[in-house]
C-alpha positions in Angstrom: 102.6 119.7 140.6 105.7 121.3 142.4 107.3 122.1 139.0 104.0 123.8 137.9 103.8 125.8 141.1 107.4 126.9 140.7 106.7 128.0 137.2 103.6 129.9 138.3 105.7 131.7 140.9 108.3 132.7 138.3 105.5 134.0 136.1 104.0 136.0 139.0 107.5 137.4 139.9 108.3 138.5 136.3 104.8 140.0 136.0 105.3 141.9 139.2 108.6 143.3 137.9 106.9 144.6 134.8 104.1 146.2 136.8 106.6 147.7 139.2 108.6 149.1 136.3 105.5 150.9 135.0 104.1 152.0 138.3 107.2 153.0 140.3 108.2 156.1 138.2 104.6 157.3 138.1 104.0 156.8 141.8 107.3 158.4 142.6 106.2 161.5 140.6 102.8 161.6 142.3 104.3 161.3 145.8 106.8 164.0 145.1 104.1 166.5 144.1 102.2 168.2 147.0 98.5 168.7 146.9 98.8 172.4 147.2 101.4 172.6 144.5 99.0 170.6 142.2 96.0 172.8 142.8 98.2 175.9 142.3 99.3 174.5 138.9 95.7 173.6 138.0 94.7 177.3 138.5 97.2 178.6 136.0 95.6 179.8 132.8 98.5 178.7 130.7 98.1 175.1 132.0 94.4 175.1 131.5 94.6 176.4 128.0 97.3 173.8 127.1 95.4 170.8 128.5 92.1 171.9 126.8 93.9 172.5 123.5 95.4 169.0 123.7 92.1 167.3 124.4 89.9 169.1 121.8 92.5 169.0 119.0 93.2 165.2 119.5 89.4 164.6 119.6 88.9 166.6 116.4 91.8 164.8 114.6 90.3 161.4 115.6 86.8 162.2 114.4 87.9 163.8 111.2 90.3 161.1 110.1 87.9 158.4 111.2 85.7 159.4 108.2 88.4 157.9 105.9 90.1 155.4 108.2 87.0 153.3 108.9 86.0 152.6 105.3 89.7 152.0 104.5 89.8 149.4 107.3 86.8 147.7 105.8 88.5 147.6 102.4 91.5 146.0 103.9 89.4 143.4 105.7 87.3 142.4 102.8 89.2 143.0 99.6 92.3 141.4 98.0 94.3 143.6 95.7 97.8 143.9 94.4 100.5 145.1 96.9 98.1 144.7 99.8 100.9 143.6 102.1 102.8 146.7 101.2 99.8 148.8 102.0 99.4 147.2 105.4 103.1 147.8 106.1 102.7 151.5 105.1 99.9 151.8 107.7 102.3 150.9 110.5 105.1 153.2 109.3 104.1 156.1 111.6 104.5 153.8 114.6 108.0 152.7 113.9 109.7 155.8 112.5 111.1 158.4 114.9 108.4 160.9 115.7 110.8 163.8 115.2 111.2 162.5 111.6 107.4 162.3 111.4 107.2 165.9 112.4 109.7 167.0 109.8 107.7 165.0 107.2 104.5 166.7 108.2 106.2 170.1 108.3 107.4 169.6 104.7 103.9 168.5 103.7 102.1 171.6 105.1 104.9 174.3 104.9 104.0 177.6 103.2 105.8 176.6 100.0 104.1 173.2 99.7 101.0 172.6 97.6 98.9 171.9 100.8 100.4 175.0 102.5 99.6 177.2 99.5 96.0 175.9 99.4 95.7 176.7 103.1 97.1 180.1 102.7 94.6 180.8 99.9 91.8 180.4 102.5 93.8 182.2 105.3 94.9 179.0 107.0 98.6 178.6 108.0 99.1 175.0 109.3 102.5 175.8 110.9 101.9 177.0 114.5 98.2 176.4 114.2 95.9 173.8 115.8 95.2 172.4 112.3 98.9 171.6 112.0 98.9 170.0 115.5 95.9 167.9 114.5 97.7 166.6 111.4 100.8 165.7 113.5 98.6 163.9 116.1 96.7 162.0 113.4 99.8 161.0 111.5 101.3 159.1 114.5 98.0 157.7 115.9 95.9 156.7 112.9 97.5 153.2 112.7 95.8 152.3 116.0 92.3 153.0 114.6 92.9 151.4 111.2 94.3 148.2 112.7 91.6 147.9 115.3 88.8 148.5 112.9 90.3 146.1 110.3 90.4 143.4 113.0 86.8 144.2 113.9 85.6 143.9 110.2 87.6 140.7 109.7 85.7 139.1 112.6 82.3 139.8 111.0 81.1 136.7 109.2 81.2 137.2 105.5 78.1 134.9 105.1 76.0 137.5 106.8 77.0 140.2 104.3 76.5 137.8 101.4 73.0 136.8 102.7 72.0 140.4 102.9 73.2 141.1 99.4 71.4 138.0 98.1 68.2 139.4 99.7 68.6 142.6 97.7 70.3 144.9 100.1 72.8 147.4 98.6 76.5 147.3 99.6 76.0 150.6 101.4 73.1 149.2 103.4 75.0 146.0 104.3 77.9 148.1 105.5 75.9 150.4 107.7 73.4 147.8 109.1 75.6 144.7 109.4 79.3 145.2 109.1 79.6 148.5 111.0 77.4 147.5 114.0 79.1 144.1 114.4 82.6 145.6 114.2 81.6 148.7 116.4 83.3 147.5 119.6 86.7 147.2 117.9 86.1 150.5 116.1 85.4 152.3 119.4 88.4 150.8 120.9 90.5 152.0 118.0 89.0 155.5 118.3 89.9 155.7 122.0 93.4 154.5 121.4 93.9 157.0 118.5 92.6 159.8 120.7 94.8 158.8 123.6 97.9 158.4 121.5 97.2 161.8 119.9 97.0 163.5 123.3 100.4 162.1 124.3 102.3 163.0 121.1 105.3 165.4 121.5 108.0 164.8 118.9 105.9 165.3 115.8 103.9 168.2 117.2 106.8 170.3 118.5 108.3 170.3 115.0 105.1 171.5 113.4 103.8 173.8 116.1 105.8 174.8 119.2 103.1 177.4 119.8 100.3 177.2 120.7 101.6 174.7 123.3 99.8 171.4 123.9 100.4 169.9 127.3 103.4 167.6 126.4 105.2 170.6 124.8 104.4 172.8 127.9 105.9 170.1 130.1 109.0 170.0 128.0 109.3 173.8 128.0 109.0 174.1 131.7 111.5 171.3 132.3 114.0 172.9 129.9 113.6 176.3 131.4 113.0 175.7 135.1 113.9 172.1 135.8 112.2 169.0 137.2 110.4 170.5 140.1 108.6 173.0 138.0 107.6 170.5 135.3 106.5 167.7 137.6 103.1 169.3 138.8 102.1 169.9 135.1 103.0 166.3 134.3 100.9 164.9 137.2 98.0 167.1 136.4 98.0 166.1 132.7 98.3 162.4 133.6 95.3 162.7 135.9 93.2 164.6 133.3 94.2 162.1 130.6 93.4 159.1 132.8 90.0 160.6 133.7 89.1 161.2 130.1 90.3 157.7 129.1 88.2 156.1 131.9 85.1 158.1 130.9 85.4 157.1 127.3 86.0 153.4 128.1 83.0 153.5 130.5 80.7 155.0 127.8 82.0 152.6 125.2 81.3 149.6 127.5 77.8 150.9 128.3 77.1 151.4 124.6 78.3 147.8 123.9 76.1 146.4 126.6 72.9 148.2 125.4 73.5 147.4 121.7 
């Protein structure tokens, strides 16, 4: 009993150290920022535009790429095919490579001389320095979160339910939308929220593709580089508060939807 109690104390102590490591820098930043300074920063048009741009572009990137990511996740969960392990490894590549390198890869993919860039130019769209380019950079580094979460959700759906529906004459499309998708929806929503949140926080890939217009992480970096810590800190605190608020709202809505379904 004493040995177990000592072990429990060690676990609690180590857990507290990890929590302190996460909370201490954030709390220090919050305490160092005055309320008046925070409200003054919140009234700046540049800050408002930057935060709004960050939110809507990340949301758009999440919803657009979900159209392909969710069916892809179902395919990974249900089908066996050659080189499947290689494919699952490729999915995680954006998470492990340096994000500056990811930005360079995206820039080469959408530059004016690339096939994608030329197609965009043909319709008057230049990805470099444009919200569309920002969305691509955000999606590139964040889509693994959605794919992996949705794949785990589909994998947890009993195959026998799908087979029973097929035996009763339901089409594969109907089985997907009436059985597989609803039962995996909780994981999919979790993946959508994680992809959205990760996209909002991206800096390295975005700054290579589009320094302007500035999303919030780039604005924070620009103010820190130009004016120092004291000028960048209020924007950081404000963006963290906004991000946390949006994240809590999405989590609450997802939880209510899961409870009513």
